[in-house]
C-alpha positions, 0 to 999 in steps of 0.5 A: 462838158462843152466848156471843159472840151473847149477850154481855151489855150494860148495860140502859141501853145498850138503853134508849138505843139503843131511844130513839134508834131509835124517835125516828128513825122519825118523822124518817125518815117526815117528812124522809128517806123522805117520798117514799114517800107518793107511791107511794100515788098510783101506778097499781097495775100499777107495783107489783112487790112484793119477794119478801117482799111476794109471799110474805106476799101484802101488798096493793097500795099505795093512798092510804088504806093508805100514809097509814094506815101513815104516820099510825100509825107516827109516834105509835106510834114515839114511844110505843115510844121511852119503853120502855113495852109494849116488846113490843107497841109494838115488834112493831107498829112493826116490822110497819108499818115493814116494810110501809113498806119493801116499799112503798118498794122495790117500784117498781124502786129498792132501797136498802140503807141501811135493812136494819140499821135494819129488823133493829134494829126486829125485834130490840129487842122481844126485848131485854126491859125496860130503863131509862136509867141501869140498869147491870144486864147483860142477855143478851137485850139483848146479842143484840139489839145483836149482831144489829144489828151483824151487819146493819150489817157485812153491809150493807158486806160484801155490797155489796162482793160485789155490786160484784165480782159485777156490776161485776167488776174494772172497778168498781175500775179503771173510771170508777165514781166519776168518773161519780158525781162528774160526775152528782151531785157537789158542788163538792168532788167536781168539784175532786177530779176534777182530781187524777189517779188520785184516783177509782181509788185511792178505788175500791180503798179503798172495796172494801178497806174493805167487804171487811174490815169484819168485822174490827171483830168481832175487835179490842179495844173501843178499836180497834173504836170507832176503826173505827166512827168511820171508818165514820161518817167514810166516810158523812160524806165520801160525803155531802159528795161526792155528797150520798148520805145513809146516816142510817138505817144510821148510826142502826143503827150506834150499836149498836156504841157505849157509849150508856149513857155518854150519859145525858140522861134520867138528867140530867133525872131528877136535875134534876127531883128537885132542883127538886121541892118535896119535895127537900131544900135547903141551907136545909132539910136532910133529916131521915134519921130521918123523925121530926118536928122539935122 
């Protein structure tokens, strides 16, 4: 088990994943979770903190607190994306985003699309130094990615358990998707409603997909990538049908991908070195001996 949890990965994969996650945080605050800022203007008696908020005695959100977190997270996340001071910046971003999530989910609505992202933010500060293009393997980085992967799969598997616990078999055979399609469905969803039995079959498919999602850990890499591609396709279809976005979850799901093969930072370094005035050109060949030309 320890060998599996700490399976080494290239440091370049950690660097790429770290950049992706931290660059997403400002986008999340500005575009995807900007509604959380309005909680700072709500009456304090509406705040019913989650268990973690109660145990940590976190303060009741105010206009000042919410905006302070908002304006601190954006620049700190951008700095963390560079990989510098990865522990200090990483833990700071995690703490602030954790409080941001407590503020978001303590007013009666709890989303589960940010759990894996929060785990990724907690794990990345432990991954150690990582540089784009560095193929040296790291066990610490492997654990950070594995923890994120487990959180991604737990999101699916535990969602299926919750469906069975609270909805029972009627979640499978009832009008679950039909109600969603009618309430917030797109034109495509309303068209699919005309197909007899489509929603019932889809409900069985969703349950099976979530219950058996842990199989992704027990297959070969090529099949694993196909399964992960299926996960992304599932969320794309969900958005096309009922406009529910799981973008934070999908960002965390990149922990399954060989991100070290996508190297824009390395490409930029090479381009900069070629454009540098000190770089050798075709008309001015390099002098490997370092001796003055005669």
